[in-house]
C-alpha positions in Angstrom: 100.7 133.6 95.4 104.2 132.2 95.5 105.0 129.0 97.2 106.8 130.9 100.0 103.5 132.7 100.7 101.6 129.4 101.1 100.2 128.4 104.5 102.1 125.2 105.4 100.7 122.9 108.1 101.5 119.5 109.7 99.1 116.7 110.5 97.5 116.8 113.9 98.9 113.3 114.3 102.5 114.6 114.0 103.7 114.5 117.6 105.1 117.4 119.6 108.8 116.6 118.9 108.6 117.7 115.3 111.6 115.6 114.2 110.1 113.6 111.4 107.2 115.4 109.8 106.0 116.5 106.4 104.1 119.7 105.8 101.5 120.4 103.2 100.2 123.6 101.6 97.0 123.7 99.5 97.7 125.7 96.3 95.2 126.6 93.6 95.9 123.6 91.4 98.0 121.3 93.5 98.9 120.2 97.0 102.5 120.9 97.9 104.5 118.7 100.3 107.8 119.4 101.9 110.1 118.1 104.6 109.6 120.1 107.8 113.2 119.5 108.9 114.6 121.4 105.9 112.1 123.8 104.4 114.7 125.2 102.1 114.8 122.1 100.0 112.5 121.8 97.0 108.9 120.8 97.6 106.8 118.1 95.8 103.7 119.3 94.0 100.8 116.8 93.5 97.7 117.5 91.5 94.5 117.8 93.6 93.1 114.6 92.1 96.3 112.7 92.8 96.4 113.9 96.4 92.7 112.9 96.9 93.6 109.4 95.6 96.6 109.2 97.9 94.5 110.3 101.0 91.8 107.8 100.2 94.4 105.0 99.8 96.1 105.6 103.1 92.8 106.1 104.9 91.8 102.5 104.0 95.1 100.9 105.2 
């Protein structure tokens, strides 16, 4: 599956205006992150373990 075929989603905490959000897509070996204001720009790929550490870290702040 190419990155363009991924299902991208925003956090449920992203407000309705949609002017400053990131979107994520869960790929087979990574989590992909992109700017929702310009989806044509390159995305950032983070390994699943790294993403899990990030989520745990921000959940505790």
